[in-house]
NUBA-25802 format. One record per residue (C-alpha): residue in one letter; y, z negated, x negated. Coordinates in steps of 0.1 Angstrom, whole numbers, padded with zeros to 4 digits, always signed. Example, Ala and Ser with C-alpha at 12.3 -4.5 7.8 and 13.67 -1.06 7.14 Angstrom:
# residues 2
a-0045-0078-0123/s-0011-0071-0137/
END
This chain:
# residues 1053
m-0409+0154+0241/s-0439+0167+0258/e-0455+0151+0289/q-0485+0145+0270/q-0468+0122+0249/l-0449+0104+0277/k-0481+0091+0290/y-0486+0071+0257/y-0458+0049+0262/n-0446+0027+0289/d-0411+0029+0302/f-0387+0000+0304/n-0386-0002+0341/e-0424+0001+0347/s-0445-0030+0358/d-0469-0030+0326/f-0438-0024+0301/n-0453-0054+0280/e-0485-0035+0271/v-0469-0016+0244/l-0469-0048+0227/l-0503-0044+0221/k-0495-0009+0201/r-0507-0011+0166/e-0475+0005+0153/f-0457-0026+0166/v-0482-0055+0160/n-0485-0044+0124/n-0449-0048+0122/s-0443-0081+0134/s-0420-0104+0113/d-0447-0127+0097/k-0463-0095+0082/k-0438-0091+0053/k-0453-0072+0023/k-0440-0082-0013/n-0439-0047-0025/i-0423-0030+0002/h-0384-0032+0003/q-0383-0025+0043/e-0388-0056+0063/p-0417-0054+0090/t-0388-0060+0117/q-0366-0030+0102/m-0401-0008+0103/l-0408-0022+0141/i-0375-0011+0151/r-0376+0024+0131/n-0412+0029+0150/f-0399+0020+0183/i-0369+0042+0185/s-0387+0075+0171/k-0395+0111+0176/n-0429+0097+0189/t-0417+0073+0213/i-0398+0076+0248/y-0371+0048+0240/d-0338+0059+0236/n-0312+0032+0235/l-0313-0003+0220/l-0288-0031+0216/l-0296-0045+0177/y-0288-0080+0181/h-0296-0092+0146/n-0277-0121+0134/l-0256-0120+0104/g-0273-0110+0070/t-0307-0097+0085/g-0303-0060+0075/k-0291-0044+0108/t-0276-0017+0088/c-0308-0009+0067/t-0325-0011+0101/s-0305+0015+0114/i-0306+0036+0086/s-0343+0035+0088/v-0343+0050+0124/a-0318+0076+0116/e-0340+0086+0084/g-0368+0093+0109/f-0349+0114+0128/k-0326+0135+0100/e-0347+0166+0097/y-0352+0170+0136/v-0314+0166+0142/n-0305+0186+0110/n-0331+0215+0126/m-0310+0208+0159/g-0277+0221+0140/r-0265+0186+0144/k-0258+0153+0124/i-0266+0116+0129/i-0230+0103+0142/v-0220+0065+0125/l-0193+0053+0147/v-0174+0026+0123/k-0145+0004+0128/n-0127+0013+0096/k-0132+0029+0060/n-0144-0006+0044/i-0175-0008+0071/q-0182+0027+0060/k-0182+0025+0025/n-0209-0004+0034/f-0230+0019+0054/m-0228+0044+0022/d-0236+0016+0000/e-0266+0010+0020/l-0277+0045+0019/l-0277+0046-0018/s-0300+0013-0018/k-0336+0008-0019/c-0334+0007+0019/t-0341+0046+0014/n-0364+0044-0017/d-0356+0071-0039/e-0341+0095-0012/y-0306+0099-0026/l-0310+0080-0059/s-0337+0074-0083/p-0341+0039-0097/d-0321+0046-0132/e-0294+0065-0108/r-0295+0036-0088/k-0288+0009-0117/i-0260+0028-0128/y-0243+0031-0096/s-0247-0008-0087/g-0232-0014-0123/e-0265-0032-0136/i-0265-0007-0166/q-0231-0001-0179/y-0222+0016-0214/k-0194+0039-0225/n-0186+0063-0201/s-0206+0051-0176/e-0182+0053-0149/i-0180+0090-0153/k-0219+0094-0151/r-0214+0070-0117/n-0190+0093-0104/e-0212+0121-0109/i-0244+0104-0093/v-0220+0095-0064/l-0208+0131-0057/k-0243+0147-0059/a-0257+0118-0034/t-0226+0124-0012/k-0234+0159-0008/e-0270+0153-0001/i-0258+0126+0026/n-0235+0151+0039/r-0263+0175+0049/y-0275+0146+0074/y-0246+0120+0085/q-0210+0122+0100/f-0191+0092+0097/i-0162+0087+0123/t-0137+0058+0128/y-0133+0047+0163/g-0098+0059+0165/t-0109+0093+0155/f-0137+0098+0181/v-0110+0084+0210/n-0090+0111+0196/r-0114+0137+0197/v-0129+0129+0232/l-0099+0115+0251/g-0070+0133+0233/i-0042+0121+0211/k-0015+0099+0229/e+0019+0112+0232/f+0047+0086+0224/v+0082+0082+0235/k+0106+0098+0209/d+0136+0076+0193/e+0173+0093+0188/y+0162+0107+0156/g+0132+0126+0172/k+0105+0103+0157/n+0078+0089+0177/t+0080+0050+0184/k+0049+0029+0192/r+0054+0034+0231/a+0032+0056+0249/k+0045+0083+0270/r+0036+0083+0308/v+0039+0099+0337/n+0039+0080+0369/g+0028+0050+0348/e-0004+0070+0336/i-0007+0077+0295/i-0001+0115+0284/r-0028+0126+0260/k-0029+0161+0242/r-0064+0179+0240/p-0073+0185+0206/k-0081+0220+0201/d-0115+0205+0184/e-0125+0182+0210/i-0157+0168+0210/k-0177+0175+0243/n-0210+0161+0235/l-0234+0150+0208/s-0268+0162+0221/n-0300+0162+0201/s-0285+0137+0177/v-0289+0099+0169/i-0256+0076+0174/i-0253+0042+0157/v-0222+0022+0165/d-0218-0005+0139/e-0199-0040+0151/a-0204-0026+0187/h-0190-0059+0201/n-0156-0040+0192/i-0157-0011+0214/t-0155-0030+0248/d-0127-0029+0270/n-0106-0003+0254/d-0105+0033+0247/i-0136+0035+0226/y-0158+0025+0257/k-0142+0053+0274/s-0147+0076+0249/l-0185+0070+0242/f-0194+0064+0277/k-0178+0102+0287/i-0198+0115+0257/l-0231+0098+0263/s-0229+0110+0304/k-0226+0148+0292/s-0253+0148+0265/y-0290+0148+0261/n-0316+0140+0240/t-0296+0113+0222/r-0308+0081+0208/l-0282+0052+0210/l-0283+0020+0189/l-0255-0005+0193/l-0255-0028+0161/t-0240-0065+0163/a-0245-0100+0152/t-0224-0111+0181/p-0229-0091+0211/i-0206-0112+0229/y-0174-0115+0205/d-0149-0134+0226/n-0164-0135+0267/p-0192-0124+0288/t-0172-0094+0306/e-0184-0074+0269/i-0219-0076+0278/f-0220-0056+0309/e-0203-0026+0294/l-0227-0027+0264/s-0253-0024+0293/n-0238+0005+0309/l-0236+0021+0275/l-0275+0016+0271/n-0279+0030+0308/v-0255+0054+0305/n-0279+0081+0325/r-0294+0052+0348/p-0270+0052+0375/q-0288+0027+0394/l-0281+0003+0368/q-0246+0007+0361/f-0222-0025+0363/p-0183-0023+0374/i-0160-0032+0347/g-0132-0053+0344/n-0120-0075+0372/k-0145-0061+0395/l-0169-0079+0378/f-0154-0111+0398/n-0147-0094+0427/i-0159-0060+0433/n-0130-0054+0461/l-0103-0061+0432/e-0087-0027+0423/d-0090-0014+0388/q-0061-0020+0367/d-0054-0006+0334/v-0073-0022+0305/y-0038-0034+0289/e-0021-0045+0320/d-0020-0079+0316/i-0013-0080+0280/p+0021-0091+0267/d+0041-0063+0249/i+0025-0062+0219/e+0062-0053+0204/e+0074-0084+0218/l+0047-0103+0202/p+0063-0124+0168/i+0043-0113+0137/e+0044-0130+0105/t+0039-0098+0085/e+0066-0069+0078/i+0040-0044+0073/e+0040-0016+0099/i+0005-0013+0114/e+0000+0025+0117/t-0026+0034+0140/q-0047+0068+0143/v-0036+0075+0176/e+0001+0072+0164/r-0001+0101+0139/e+0008+0131+0161/n-0002+0160+0133/e-0037+0148+0129/e-0070+0168+0135/i-0104+0157+0123/d-0133+0183+0121/i-0166+0171+0136/e-0184+0198+0120/q-0177+0184+0086/n-0191+0154+0071/t-0161+0135+0061/i-0177+0111+0035/r-0161+0112+0001/t-0170+0095-0032/p-0161+0060-0034/i-0142+0064-0065/e-0108+0051-0060/q-0092+0069-0032/q-0126+0083-0021/e-0126+0058+0008/f-0139+0085+0028/e-0102+0097+0042/e-0104+0122+0073/i-0090+0155+0070/e-0054+0161+0086/g-0043+0191+0106/d-0019+0204+0131/i-0027+0197+0171/d-0021+0229+0192/e+0008+0224+0212/t-0005+0245+0237/v-0034+0229+0247/e-0037+0210+0279/l-0024+0176+0285/f-0046+0150+0298/t-0035+0119+0313/e-0053+0083+0316/e-0059+0090+0354/i-0076+0120+0348/i-0099+0104+0323/e-0105+0076+0341/d-0115+0098+0374/n-0138+0117+0349/i-0157+0086+0340/l-0157+0072+0375/n-0174+0104+0386/e-0198+0104+0359/q-0204+0066+0363/v-0211+0067+0401/v-0217+0033+0412/t-0221+0023+0448/s-0241-0002+0468/n-0268+0018+0482/k-0276+0035+0449/s-0275+0003+0425/i-0304-0018+0426/f-0278-0049+0418/d-0262-0071+0448/f-0223-0062+0449/t-0218-0086+0475/e-0218-0117+0449/p-0196-0118+0417/f-0212-0112+0383/l-0188-0134+0367/m-0165-0163+0375/k-0138-0185+0359/t-0138-0223+0353/q-0116-0250+0341/s-0125-0267+0312/e-0116-0307+0309/y-0112-0307+0274/i-0084-0278+0272/n-0046-0289+0280/s-0041-0265+0307/n-0005-0269+0305/a-0003-0251+0272/l-0033-0233+0271/k-0036-0212+0306/g-0064-0193+0323/g-0101-0206+0321/i-0136-0200+0305/i-0153-0170+0318/s-0189-0173+0326/l-0222-0157+0342/t-0227-0161+0379/d-0265-0166+0389/n-0262-0126+0403/g-0247-0118+0369/k-0275-0133+0351/n-0304-0116+0372/s-0284-0082+0371/l-0286-0084+0333/i-0321-0088+0332/k-0329-0061+0352/a-0305-0038+0333/l-0313-0052+0297/y-0349-0056+0300/g-0364-0044+0268/k-0337-0028+0258/v-0325-0052+0231/s-0338-0064+0200/y-0331-0099+0186/l-0335-0113+0149/r-0324-0145+0135/e-0315-0151+0101/n-0342-0161+0078/t-0337-0200+0073/e-0361-0198+0041/t-0339-0170+0021/n-0304-0183+0033/p-0286-0212+0022/k-0283-0243+0041/k-0249-0250+0059/i-0232-0283+0058/v-0203-0286+0080/i-0183-0316+0064/g-0166-0341+0088/k-0161-0358+0121/s-0169-0344+0157/l-0144-0321+0171/i-0152-0338+0206/p-0166-0372+0203/n-0202-0382+0217/r-0203-0345+0227/t-0236-0330+0218/g-0235-0298+0199/t-0198-0302+0190/t-0187-0287+0153/n-0174-0309+0127/v-0142-0308+0114/i-0117-0323+0085/y-0092-0341+0106/c-0058-0342+0086/q-0030-0367+0090/m+0003-0355+0094/s+0032-0375+0079/l+0058-0385+0104/d+0081-0359+0089/q+0055-0330+0091/y+0045-0341+0129/r+0084-0339+0138/t+0087-0305+0128/y+0053-0297+0142/l+0068-0312+0176/k+0097-0286+0174/a+0077-0255+0164/l+0053-0265+0193/s+0082-0265+0219/s+0092-0233+0209/d+0058-0218+0214/v+0051-0235+0247/n+0084-0219+0261/t+0071-0184+0252/d+0033-0183+0253/s+0020-0206+0276/k+0027-0181+0305/y-0001-0161+0291/d-0036-0161+0306/l-0058-0165+0274/s-0092-0159+0290/d-0078-0120+0291/v-0051-0118+0267/i-0070-0126+0235/k-0097-0100+0241/q-0072-0075+0250/i-0051-0079+0220/e-0086-0075+0197/s-0095-0047+0218/q-0068-0028+0211/e-0064-0035+0173/n-0103-0023+0172/t-0090+0012+0181/l-0064+0010+0149/e-0073+0033+0120/d-0064+0010+0093/v-0079-0024+0086/v-0059-0049+0106/s-0047-0072+0077/v-0033-0096+0103/s-0042-0098+0139/k-0015-0099+0167/t-0035-0127+0183/g-0021-0147+0153/s+0012-0144+0171/l+0004-0164+0199/y+0014-0202+0189/k+0027-0189+0157/n+0052-0215+0149/s+0026-0244+0154/n+0001-0229+0135/d+0028-0227+0104/a+0040-0261+0112/s+0006-0277+0115/t-0005-0261+0080/m+0027-0272+0061/s+0061-0284+0067/y+0094-0276+0043/p+0122-0296+0035/d+0149-0301+0060/d+0129-0296+0089/l+0117-0261+0084/y+0086-0246+0090/g+0071-0207+0085/k+0090-0179+0069/n+0120-0198+0070/g+0107-0225+0051/f+0086-0204+0025/l+0120-0186+0016/k+0136-0219+0006/l+0107-0228-0013/f+0100-0196-0033/s+0121-0166-0049/k+0113-0132-0054/s+0105-0122-0090/g+0098-0082-0088/s+0067-0080-0066/s+0058-0121-0072/w+0069-0150-0056/v+0079-0180-0079/l+0085-0216-0068/n+0121-0229-0075/k+0122-0254-0098/e+0139-0278-0074/y+0111-0278-0053/k+0084-0282-0076/n+0074-0316-0065/v+0066-0302-0029/l+0035-0285-0041/t+0022-0310-0062/t+0034-0351-0061/d+0048-0349-0028/l+0023-0325-0016/n+0012-0352+0010/k+0040-0355+0028/y+0046-0319+0035/s+0009-0306+0042/n-0021-0332+0046/k-0041-0301+0050/l-0033-0284+0019/y-0035-0317+0002/k-0071-0324+0013/l-0082-0285+0006/l-0070-0288-0032/n-0088-0321-0035/n-0120-0308-0022/i-0119-0280-0045/k-0112-0302-0075/d-0139-0326-0066/s-0163-0301-0070/k-0157-0290-0107/t-0178-0259-0107/g-0193-0236-0079/n-0177-0207-0062/v-0152-0213-0035/f-0141-0194-0005/i-0108-0199+0013/y-0099-0180+0043/s-0065-0180+0064/n-0056-0159+0097/y-0019-0152+0077/v-0007-0135+0050/n+0029-0132+0043/y+0056-0164+0043/g+0021-0187+0044/g-0015-0181+0043/t-0029-0166+0014/s+0007-0165-0002/l+0012-0203+0002/i-0023-0208-0009/k-0019-0187-0040/q+0009-0205-0048/l-0009-0242-0042/l-0031-0233-0071/l-0009-0215-0096/n+0011-0248-0092/n-0022-0271-0098/g-0039-0259-0126/f-0054-0227-0114/y-0050-0194-0125/e-0047-0156-0109/f-0077-0135-0126/k-0066-0104-0140/s-0098-0092-0164/k-0127-0106-0182/t-0105-0097-0214/n-0080-0120-0208/i-0102-0149-0202/t-0098-0181-0225/e-0126-0206-0229/d-0100-0238-0217/k-0093-0218-0185/m-0129-0206-0176/y-0139-0219-0141/k-0101-0220-0130/y-0093-0186-0118/f-0088-0173-0085/v-0083-0136-0068/v-0066-0127-0034/f-0082-0104-0009/d-0053-0093+0012/d-0033-0063+0018/s-0013-0071-0014/t-0045-0062-0033/s-0055-0025-0036/i-0092-0018-0024/e-0102-0007-0061/k-0092-0040-0072/r-0110-0057-0045/e-0143-0040-0054/r-0139-0047-0090/y-0133-0084-0085/k-0163-0085-0058/r-0186-0070-0085/i-0175-0098-0112/f-0175-0124-0086/n-0211-0117-0075/s-0225-0108-0110/d-0250-0133-0122/e-0230-0147-0151/n-0201-0156-0125/k-0227-0175-0103/y-0208-0210-0112/g-0173-0194-0115/k-0169-0189-0150/f-0145-0159-0144/i-0139-0159-0109/r-0144-0194-0094/i-0122-0189-0060/i-0117-0161-0037/i-0087-0164-0011/g-0091-0140+0019/s-0073-0128+0049/p-0089-0107+0080/i-0096-0081+0060/i-0124-0099+0043/s-0137-0114+0075/e-0166-0081+0081/g-0187-0063+0061/i-0181-0080+0029/t-0208-0101+0009/l-0200-0130-0013/k-0227-0144-0032/a-0234-0177-0045/i-0205-0198-0028/r-0209-0234-0024/q-0176-0241-0003/v-0161-0224+0025/h-0127-0238+0032/i-0110-0224+0069/l-0076-0233+0068/e-0067-0222+0105/p-0091-0224+0135/y-0093-0187+0153/w-0094-0182+0195/n-0132-0175+0194/m-0163-0188+0175/s-0174-0153+0166/k-0147-0150+0143/i-0151-0182+0126/n-0187-0175+0122/q-0178-0139+0107/i-0158-0158+0084/i-0186-0181+0072/g-0210-0152+0074/r-0194-0139+0042/a-0206-0166+0023/v-0243-0173+0040/r-0262-0144+0040/n-0299-0133+0031/y-0306-0138-0009/s-0271-0148-0009/h-0278-0176-0034/d-0311-0165-0048/m-0295-0166-0083/l-0287-0203-0080/n-0316-0231-0085/q-0330-0243-0051/d-0312-0275-0047/e-0279-0254-0051/r-0286-0230-0020/t-0262-0249+0000/v-0228-0243+0016/e-0204-0266+0025/i-0181-0256+0054/y-0146-0271+0057/k-0127-0266+0089/y-0092-0281+0085/i-0075-0297+0118/s-0038-0313+0115/v-0032-0342+0137/y-0010-0372+0139/y-0015-0408+0153/k+0004-0439+0145/s-0005-0467+0122/n-0017-0488+0145/q-0040-0461+0162/s-0074-0446+0152/i-0086-0409+0153/n-0105-0418+0184/d-0073-0430+0204/i-0058-0392+0204/l-0091-0375+0209/n-0094-0378+0250/p-0086-0350+0271/s-0051-0349+0281/d-0021-0327+0293/d+0003-0348+0271/l+0021-0323+0247/k+0021-0352+0220/t-0015-0353+0214/f-0017-0312+0216/f-0026-0301+0183/i-0028-0266+0182/d-0056-0265+0154/r-0081-0290+0175/e-0071-0272+0208/k-0080-0237+0195/y-0116-0250+0180/i-0121-0267+0212/l-0112-0234+0233/s-0137-0216+0209/e-0164-0238+0214/e-0161-0239+0251/k-0164-0202+0251/d-0189-0202+0229/r-0210-0226+0252/t-0206-0198+0281/n-0213-0168+0258/k-0245-0186+0244/i-0259-0186+0279/v-0258-0147+0277/e-0269-0148+0241/r-0304-0166+0253/l-0307-0144+0279/l-0309-0115+0255/k-0332-0133+0229/q-0357-0138+0258/i-0357-0101+0271/s-0358-0085+0239/f-0387-0065+0235/d-0394-0077+0201/c-0393-0114+0213/s-0432-0122+0208/l-0431-0103+0175/n-0405-0122+0157/l-0418-0154+0171/s-0425-0166+0137/r-0391-0155+0125/n-0371-0167+0153/i-0387-0199+0158/i-0361-0229+0155/s-0364-0245+0121/k-0371-0283+0116/d-0331-0287+0109/d-0323-0275+0144/v-0314-0299+0172/s-0314-0292+0207/g-0282-0290+0223/s-0268-0276+0190/p-0253-0240+0186/e-0281-0227+0168/c-0302-0237+0199/d-0277-0222+0222/y-0265-0255+0233/s-0298-0262+0251/d-0334-0268+0245/c-0347-0254+0210/e-0379-0241+0228/q-0375-0207+0239/k-0397-0187+0265/c-0402-0148+0259/l-0399-0131+0288/i-0419-0102+0275/e-0451-0110+0264/p-0484-0087+0254/p-0512-0089+0281/k-0537-0120+0267/d-0568-0099+0283/k-0564-0066+0265/t-0572-0056+0231/i-0546-0037+0201/d-0541-0001+0213/n-0546+0024+0182/s-0542+0057+0201/t-0508+0063+0194/y-0507+0051+0161/d-0538+0070+0152/m-0520+0100+0162/y-0488+0094+0144/l-0501+0074+0112/k-0480+0094+0087/f-0450+0086+0103/f-0456+0048+0113/d-0470+0042+0078/e-0448+0061+0062/f-0435+0033+0034/d-0469+0021+0031/i-0481+0056+0024/y-0454+0061-0003/y-0463+0026-0019/v-0499+0036-0019/l-0492+0068-0034/e-0473+0057-0064/t-0499+0028-0068/i-0528+0056-0072/k-0504+0074-0095/d-0505+0044-0116/l-0542+0042-0118/f-0547+0073-0133/k-0525+0065-0160/i-0551+0039-0167/y-0587+0055-0162/f-0592+0093-0155/v-0623+0082-0130/w-0621+0062-0097/n-0645+0049-0074/l-0630+0045-0039/d-0640+0013-0034/d-0620+0002-0064/i-0591+0019-0054/k-0591+0000-0021/k-0597-0033-0038/h-0572-0029-0063/i-0544-0017-0036/k-0554-0048-0017/s-0551-0070-0045/l-0513-0060-0046/e-0509-0057-0009/p-0534-0072+0016/l-0518-0058+0048/i-0520-0021+0037/t-0547-0007+0061/d-0576+0015+0053/e-0563+0043+0073/a-0528+0041+0051/i-0552+0046+0019/y-0575+0073+0036/t-0544+0094+0044/t-0528+0089+0010/l-0557+0099-0009/n-0564+0129+0017/y-0529+0143+0009/i-0530+0138-0027/t-0562+0158-0028/k-0553+0184-0004/d-0521+0192-0013/k-0531+0189-0051/v-0498+0164-0057/y-0494+0162-0097/v-0499+0131-0114/l-0499+0121-0150/d-0526+0106-0173/k-0525+0081-0199/y-0512+0106-0221/n-0483+0121-0198/r-0502+0152-0192/q-0498+0166-0158/g-0527+0172-0135/y-0542+0167-0102/i-0568+0147-0084/i-0603+0159-0073/n-0626+0144-0049/k-0666+0140-0050/g-0681+0118-0029/d-0666+0086-0034/y-0650+0092-0068/y-0614+0107-0075/i-0609+0120-0110/f-0581+0134-0129/n-0579+0169-0137/s-0556+0186-0163/s-0538+0214-0145/d-0544+0237-0176/i-0580+0230-0182/d-0606+0243-0157/i-0633+0213-0147/e-0660+0230-0169/t-0639+0224-0202/s-0655+0202-0226/f-0649+0165-0215/y-0630+0152-0243/s-0608+0182-0247/k-0598+0181-0210/i-0591+0143-0206/l-0585+0125-0239/d-0578+0147-0268/f-0547+0166-0277/s-0565+0188-0301/v-0588+0219-0300/d-0616+0200-0311/k-0645+0203-0286/n-0672+0179-0278/k-0705+0187-0262/y-0700+0169-0228/t-0684+0189-0201/l-0670+0168-0173/n-0696+0177-0149/e-0723+0166-0175/f-0705+0135-0180/t-0701+0126-0144/k-0735+0136-0138/q-0753+0114-0163/n-0727+0083-0161/i-0721+0076-0126/d-0746+0103-0106/v-0722+0127-0095/d-0726+0166-0098/l-0688+0179-0093/f-0705+0210-0080/e-0730+0196-0056/d-0727+0195-0015/e-0706+0166-0004/s-0733+0150+0015/k-0756+0142-0014/k-0758+0105-0018/r-0740+0087-0048/k-0752+0056-0067/p-0726+0032-0061/i-0711+0015-0091/e-0697-0022-0096/v-0661-0024-0095/g-0647-0019-0131/s-0677+0002-0142/t-0652+0028-0144/k-0628+0013-0165/m-0656+0003-0190/l-0666+0040-0191/t-0636+0057-0202/e-0629+0026-0224/n-0657+0029-0246/i-0658+0067-0251/l-0635+0076-0279/s-0617+0113-0286/s-0619+0132-0318/s-0586+0121-0325/d-0591+0087-0318/i-0622+0081-0340/e-0604+0104-0370/f-0573+0075-0367/n-0600+0048-0369/e-0613+0061-0399/t-0579+0070-0415/l-0570+0036-0408/e-0600+0018-0421/q-0596+0039-0456/t-0560+0026-0455/y-0558-0008-0451/n-0579-0039-0461/i-0567-0060-0430/y-0560-0046-0394/g-0576-0055-0362/t-0599-0047-0335/f-0609-0057-0300/r-0644-0037-0303/k-0672-0058-0306/k-0707-0044-0325/k-0726-0015-0312/d-0758-0023-0298/k-0785-0001-0282/s-0774+0002-0246/d-0743+0021-0261/t-0752+0057-0258/w-0723+0076-0272/e-0722+0091-0310/h-0694+0068-0324/k-0701+0039-0345/y-0678+0015-0327/g-0689-0008-0299/k-0678-0019-0265/i-0640-0033-0257/d-0646-0067-0248/n-0606-0073-0252/k-0613-0102-0277/f-0591-0097-0307/r-0605-0099-0341/i-0589-0097-0375/i-0606-0077-0402/d-0602-0086-0438/l-0620-0066-0462/r-0603-0076-0495/d-0629-0088-0522/t-0613-0126-0520/q-0627-0127-0486/k-0659-0116-0494/i-0669-0139-0521/k-0661-0168-0493/k-0688-0184-0472/q-0672-0171-0442/k-0675-0135-0455/d-0688-0108-0431/q-0724-0099-0444/r-0730-0075-0413/k-0735-0040-0423/v-0709-0025-0398/i-0677-0048-0402/t-0664-0058-0370/g-0640-0088-0379/q-0639-0125-0370/a-0618-0139-0342/v-0592-0164-0352/t-0611-0195-0344/s-0636-0186-0373/y-0608-0183-0398/d-0596-0214-0418/k-0560-0223-0414/g-0556-0217-0454/d-0570-0179-0448/l-0545-0174-0420/i-0516-0185-0441/e-0529-0161-0469/i-0532-0133-0446/s-0499-0139-0432/n-0480-0141-0465/i-0497-0108-0478/l-0484-0089-0445/n-0454-0107-0451/i-0452-0125-0419/s-0430-0157-0420/v-0451-0190-0418/k-0431-0217-0405/p-0444-0254-0410/g-0459-0268-0386/f-0476-0236-0375/d-0513-0242-0362/k-0542-0216-0363/e-0536-0206-0326/q-0497-0197-0333/l-0509-0182-0369/g-0534-0161-0352/i-0504-0151-0321/n-0484-0137-0352/i-0511-0118-0372/k-0522-0099-0337/q-0488-0092-0329/f-0477-0076-0361/l-0509-0055-0364/i-0504-0042-0328/e-0467-0034-0336/n-0474-0016-0368/n-0504+0004-0353/r-0529-0011-0373/v-0556-0019-0346/l-0588+0004-0340/k-0588+0025-0309/
END
């Protein structure tokens, strides 16, 4: 980028950075300037214009809430760079967590987000399933293959695990006695050994890097890999996409900040424990984590990771997107690793990163004498069982983040007008505390409570030793590097026994896997309830699980309306148990629409866990989200597991049931976010656009107690209920995380531009999570100067780029205009476009018209003939491609026959609109009124039209017309008068002529319907074989006659 361009934009660290908010390319795209006919949101165009070839801004944290269109926003940015990146021999890099997220990104590329770049409107209808016919799936596959080939030219999708392998090297693993890899990494002097891949990624210069779900890349090898590559690359653009910049605790934001400032050493933070004390030694990111192999897990399915596959190689020069047809989940190519390559160790990697990330007190602008973070204890958490503390920002941390991230954040709240309203059912989690969530308290029976205490005792002995302020994040960070979708998180192994017993106890004081196996037997691939225990899930259900009892009744009470049930677990409980609960209480598992019977409608469910193939999940999702299923006619209930918590949209959901809590609120909000999304309920009536949220908590209290007696903070394990404790821990984390989130909102560059969208709604209450547990009033730290005017300098220079989508819309609108009339006045064009889109600028219209005429863009006239537009003065005139401008006017514009009219186009325009097409441009033109161009072209008939009218008059006694009698002001040669768009019936039968209403004028022009008697209209209808029903009045009779004559081509031209 040239020095001349650089002066037009102020850098983040300049004192007058806020002046960029006066630039027209940004002001024109504030959140309140939505254009109804343009798919892209103004907030998406704002980011596209901010991170572009024409600005100096390179990196941005896109903190946009769930359902706001983050993916489309990032694609809008990428599309603006794709030609440049392609010319540099590079591709746009998209880092995704797994193949499911990758497919969602691909779907967005094929949506309206990119207009018709990869799919035409008709192809998109087939791709989305809107149009279906025999063999349409084959056509769909062809469409996808063609589009994928085009996308392959510009985009490279890489999963996190693959990226780590290609940058840091592939871990070596200890082999067992049979020579097979175990899951234990090979170490030398405590350091992990890695093999350097022969196709190592060394840099990503001259590219755009999009990191989807960026909250997943902190505190792990993904962060190390990305930091290393960015520090070795130049001329890159980085977009970090997330709805939850703080997923578990505030340590994460410091690593995201380092990535955004990778080439600004003075703005680099330490990471890990040094955020709490700069003098602490660095430690392995996984040092404090319990051995993942020692953690119990409820699933028997092995989780294989990408980094565990010894013989794998991904070619970064090949785009690995494949068609999403069954196995087309964009699988990476496997190859051989060169055994002769150099070995890496973690120590070498750490040294390289630290050398590139030099941070010392004399270089940094931060205060390293004070900590950035601290840990505190919460009075609401039982510290005997849940050790650790809550991590929060210090004042130094807050001030330092403001300096590091000032202007490098974009924040956008969900659209409260187009999102359904959330209603959280139940009572307060923490009594008398503002902002606490509501939960459904489920009173365990005494038998279940005894079983629960036994399970809790087992968990406390094994799990209470862990520091949960670290361990949860570290387990999640490890899992985020896994190539495959994590069907069940290892975090669920902590206090697993208590979670199982809290959900359900079984006969003989059993819980979890042992209890499940007692109740159910395997039949083929399915579980079947043993007959002797049928009552456990029906009449005796409340005894064994008040939680499931309430869940079932809440679903039944709703009668209709789609339902989403979520569980953290799959096997021997969780989704498997919920499935059995429904099967034994009047619900049925959905197989296909052809098998549905009327008496079972609204009673079908599907399961989304690792037992359901990707293909089935996609098919079920399409059926579930269809308009005809909006009340659950075919599939009413979806049972979901962790594989559904990211990247999936569920429509028209009326209830969300969360069976067990998680260790942080971000995960819980992600689950709810599957059902509460932008426009997710627009197929429902306005009063139905609500979602009830049920968060279940199992507790126990004696008959002489109330629920409030057990809710006071206590270290007594007898009142330690794992569901409630996890919700409290999650909420306490959320309160400290929201302090960071509020800060990010205030320092976002677009804070003032998106104020109308981000403003707190009338339903929000100060102290609520929606208001960050603080005041709802929010101050922007970056605001435009009040004493300066809008800056057009860079907008005028790069208008074609900044207004690209407006120009596209104007172009298509102008093309439509010339399908109606062949000549248009400039003012008419502007007024017409602005009547459709008032926010379109004059500059966009002028630019489009200039492009159409100078580049001779092909357009079609009303007869679908190809031509181009010529401009003379204030007039724009259609010129057929194969006819010279001096050719006969009628032949050229209106007639397909060889007959000629004495007027040429030039003579016609000179006579009627005072324009000589061959005269100098500077000559003044006589203005015409809006609509005058229209009248001229409508009233003149071609010779073929005149011939049609004469044939019609000779053939039929009854026909129609929209023309009145010709008068002296009508200068054309034919006998027909002006069009006034009033329909008349011409009846030339002898019977009509002898009546008193007969038309005695020389030229028969017909009569309006109101001038006829009802009996005459009935008679005309009978002659025309139009059905007449009793009770039809004159108006209805006239409408039917008009429709018949038009449909049968019996109306004068």
